[in-house]
MIRO-369458 format. One record per atom (N, C-alpha, C): residue in three letters; chain; atom name; residue number from 0; x, y, z. Coordinates in pm, 1 decimal. Layout:
BEGIN
 residu chaine atome num        x        y        z
    ALA      A    CA NUM        X        Y        Z
...
//
This chain:
BEGIN
 residu chaine atome num        x        y        z
    MET      A     N   0   -929.7  -1129.9   1104.1
    MET      A    CA   0   -819.0  -1128.6    991.2
    MET      A     C   0   -728.8  -1025.3    942.7
    SER      A     N   1   -627.3  -1075.2    911.4
    SER      A    CA   1   -507.4   -933.2    864.8
    SER      A     C   1   -444.1   -958.8    785.7
    ILE      A     N   2   -424.3   -868.8    715.2
    ILE      A    CA   2   -306.5   -829.1    588.0
    ILE      A     C   2   -188.6   -747.1    571.1
    LYS      A     N   3    -62.1   -813.2    552.5
    LYS      A    CA   3     33.9   -742.8    542.8
    LYS      A     C   3     60.0   -697.8    385.7
    ILE      A     N   4    135.0   -564.9    391.3
    ILE      A    CA   4    143.3   -493.0    267.5
    ILE      A     C   4    304.7   -449.5    267.1
    LYS      A     N   5    369.8   -474.9    190.9
    LYS      A    CA   5    541.8   -390.9    176.9
    LYS      A     C   5    489.8   -285.9     69.2
    TYR      A     N   6    566.6   -195.2    124.5
    TYR      A    CA   6    573.3   -102.6     38.7
    TYR      A     C   6    722.7   -144.6    -45.8
    VAL      A     N   7    707.3   -138.0   -207.9
    VAL      A    CA   7    823.3   -148.0   -302.7
    VAL      A     C   7    869.7    -83.7   -389.7
    HIS      A     N   8    808.6     20.3   -428.6
    HIS      A    CA   8    843.3    146.3   -491.4
    HIS      A     C   8    820.9    277.4   -471.0
    SER      A     N   9    844.2    375.3   -483.5
    SER      A    CA   9    845.4    485.2   -488.0
    SER      A     C   9    731.2    550.8   -592.7
    PRO      A     N  10    647.4    616.3   -519.3
    PRO      A    CA  10    530.4    704.2   -552.8
    PRO      A     C  10    563.7    832.1   -671.8
    ILE      A     N  11    740.2    866.0   -687.2
    ILE      A    CA  11    788.9    977.9   -723.1
    ILE      A     C  11    720.6    959.9   -883.8
    GLY      A     N  12    682.4   1072.0   -957.6
    GLY      A    CA  12    639.0   1025.1  -1098.6
    GLY      A     C  12    480.9   1015.2  -1142.5
    ARG      A     N  13    433.7    958.3  -1028.6
    ARG      A    CA  13    302.9    893.1  -1014.2
    ARG      A     C  13    186.4   1019.7  -1016.0
    ASN      A     N  14     66.3    964.5  -1039.3
    ASN      A    CA  14     -8.0   1084.5  -1032.6
    ASN      A     C  14    -71.2   1135.4   -874.3
    LYS      A     N  15   -123.9   1207.4   -850.3
    LYS      A    CA  15   -183.8   1277.6   -700.6
    LYS      A     C  15   -219.5   1180.6   -605.9
    LYS      A     N  16   -344.1   1092.0   -686.8
    LYS      A    CA  16   -445.3    987.1   -617.6
    LYS      A     C  16   -336.9    856.6   -544.7
    GLN      A     N  17   -245.6    841.1   -637.0
    GLN      A    CA  17   -168.1    756.5   -588.6
    GLN      A     C  17    -85.0    773.7   -506.8
    LYS      A     N  18     -9.9    905.3   -494.2
    LYS      A    CA  18     41.3    937.8   -396.9
    LYS      A     C  18     -7.6    901.0   -269.7
    GLU      A     N  19   -142.4   1027.2   -301.3
    GLU      A    CA  19   -251.4    993.8   -167.6
    GLU      A     C  19   -262.8    888.3   -122.0
    ALA      A     N  20   -284.0    773.7   -200.8
    ALA      A    CA  20   -298.5    631.4   -135.2
    ALA      A     C  20   -162.5    545.1    -88.7
    VAL      A     N  21    -47.3    593.7   -119.9
    VAL      A    CA  21     32.0    553.3     -8.2
    VAL      A     C  21     45.0    616.4    109.6
    ARG      A     N  22     22.9    705.1    111.2
    ARG      A    CA  22     22.7    791.2    192.8
    ARG      A     C  22   -106.1    787.1    317.0
    CYS      A     N  23   -209.5    713.6    293.0
    CYS      A    CA  23   -300.7    675.3    335.5
    CYS      A     C  23   -269.5    580.5    416.9
    LEU      A     N  24   -205.1    484.0    343.4
    LEU      A    CA  24   -163.1    351.8    405.8
    LEU      A     C  24    -60.5    353.7    542.9
    GLY      A     N  25      8.0    505.1    571.9
    GLY      A    CA  25     49.9    540.7    666.3
    GLY      A     C  25    232.7    487.8    624.6
    PHE      A     N  26    277.8    461.8    456.4
    PHE      A    CA  26    431.6    426.7    457.6
    PHE      A     C  26    451.7    547.3    425.6
    THR      A     N  27    602.8    552.2    510.5
    THR      A    CA  27    709.8    651.2    485.5
    THR      A     C  27    832.3    617.5    453.4
    ARG      A     N  28    867.7    500.5    405.9
    ARG      A    CA  28    980.7    440.1    376.0
    ARG      A     C  28    965.5    312.7    286.0
    LEU      A     N  29   1088.2    279.4    195.1
    LEU      A    CA  29   1058.8    191.4    124.2
    LEU      A     C  29   1077.9     57.8    186.9
    ASN      A     N  30   1031.2    -52.9    143.6
    ASN      A    CA  30   1047.9   -178.8    198.4
    ASN      A     C  30    998.0   -180.8    363.2
    GLN      A     N  31    932.3   -119.2    371.7
    GLN      A    CA  31    839.4    -77.8    520.7
    GLN      A     C  31    700.3   -171.7    522.4
    VAL      A     N  32    708.9   -281.4    602.2
    VAL      A    CA  32    588.1   -389.3    606.9
    VAL      A     C  32    477.1   -318.3    700.2
    LYS      A     N  33    352.7   -342.4    692.9
    LYS      A    CA  33    275.6   -288.5    781.0
    LYS      A     C  33    106.7   -367.6    776.6
    GLU      A     N  34     44.6   -402.5    891.1
    GLU      A    CA  34    -56.7   -500.7    861.3
    GLU      A     C  34   -183.2   -428.5    885.1
    PHE      A     N  35   -274.4   -429.8    833.6
    PHE      A    CA  35   -382.2   -378.8    819.1
    PHE      A     C  35   -499.2   -469.6    821.3
    PRO      A     N  36   -621.9   -453.2    870.8
    PRO      A    CA  36   -731.1   -569.3    866.4
    PRO      A     C  36   -771.1   -572.7    705.5
    ASP      A     N  37   -806.8   -657.4    699.2
    ASP      A    CA  37   -895.3   -720.6    561.2
    ASP      A     C  37  -1027.3   -714.8    530.3
    ASN      A     N  38  -1014.9   -579.2    504.6
    ASN      A    CA  38  -1189.4   -506.6    466.1
    ASN      A     C  38  -1140.3   -484.5    356.7
    PRO      A     N  39  -1289.6   -431.8    282.3
    PRO      A    CA  39  -1310.4   -394.9    156.9
    PRO      A     C  39  -1232.2   -225.4    116.1
    SER      A     N  40  -1225.3   -169.0    200.0
    SER      A    CA  40  -1155.4      1.8    236.2
    SER      A     C  40  -1006.3    -38.9    190.8
    ILE      A     N  41   -978.8   -111.2    230.2
    ILE      A    CA  41   -783.8   -159.2    200.6
    ILE      A     C  41   -781.3   -236.7    104.8
    ARG      A     N  42   -878.6   -325.1     83.3
    ARG      A    CA  42   -849.3   -407.8    -77.7
    ARG      A     C  42   -866.5   -282.6   -193.8
    GLY      A     N  43   -972.5   -201.7   -163.9
    GLY      A    CA  43   -979.1   -101.6   -241.5
    GLY      A     C  43   -825.0      0.2   -272.0
    ILE      A     N  44   -800.7    -17.8   -213.1
    ILE      A    CA  44   -652.5     64.0   -190.5
    ILE      A     C  44   -573.9    -12.5   -272.6
    ILE      A     N  45   -520.7   -139.9   -231.4
    ILE      A    CA  45   -437.5   -203.6   -274.7
    ILE      A     C  45   -470.7   -238.7   -435.6
    LYS      A     N  46   -626.8   -212.6   -448.2
    LYS      A    CA  46   -620.7   -223.6   -653.1
    LYS      A     C  46   -604.5    -92.6   -728.9
    LYS      A     N  47   -587.4    -19.9   -602.5
    LYS      A    CA  47   -537.1    129.9   -682.6
    LYS      A     C  47   -370.0    152.1   -710.6
    ILE      A     N  48   -285.5     76.3   -604.9
    ILE      A    CA  48   -143.2     85.6   -635.4
    ILE      A     C  48    -93.0    -67.3   -649.5
    PRO      A     N  49   -110.5   -145.4   -684.7
    PRO      A    CA  49    -68.5   -292.4   -675.8
    PRO      A     C  49     86.2   -254.4   -732.5
    HIS      A     N  50     90.0   -138.5   -851.3
    HIS      A    CA  50    287.4   -120.1   -862.0
    HIS      A     C  50    321.6   -114.2   -770.4
    LEU      A     N  51    312.8    -56.9   -676.7
    LEU      A    CA  51    373.8     56.1   -589.0
    LEU      A     C  51    392.3    -49.5   -456.1
    ILE      A     N  52    325.1   -144.4   -423.8
    ILE      A    CA  52    312.4   -225.7   -332.2
    ILE      A     C  52    319.2   -337.4   -345.0
    GLN      A     N  53    315.7   -454.7   -241.6
    GLN      A    CA  53    344.7   -629.9   -240.5
    GLN      A     C  53    243.6   -670.8   -154.3
    VAL      A     N  54    133.1   -748.6   -142.3
    VAL      A    CA  54     93.7   -826.3    -57.7
    VAL      A     C  54    200.3   -955.1    -12.9
    VAL      A     N  55    224.3   -951.8    120.8
    VAL      A    CA  55    279.8  -1045.7    170.8
    VAL      A     C  55    227.0  -1132.5    233.5
    GLU      A     N  56    247.5  -1255.7    213.1
    GLU      A    CA  56    208.4  -1378.1    274.3
    GLU      A     C  56    241.7  -1426.8    394.2
    GLY      A     N  57    131.4  -1456.5    478.6
    GLY      A    CA  57    200.2  -1472.3    597.2
    GLY      A     C  57    170.5  -1477.0    705.4
//
């Protein structure tokens, strides 16, 4: 099972941990969509930066 995440907001002006979370997911540009395995570690990162990313259905 996998989950798709879309990078929608820039981390400019955010704290260091939020910037590192975006980089940890591997996002390099806005509106980029990536697919990840649906596991607790990815879910934890999603909960840290819900204002910067969007979970895509389907």
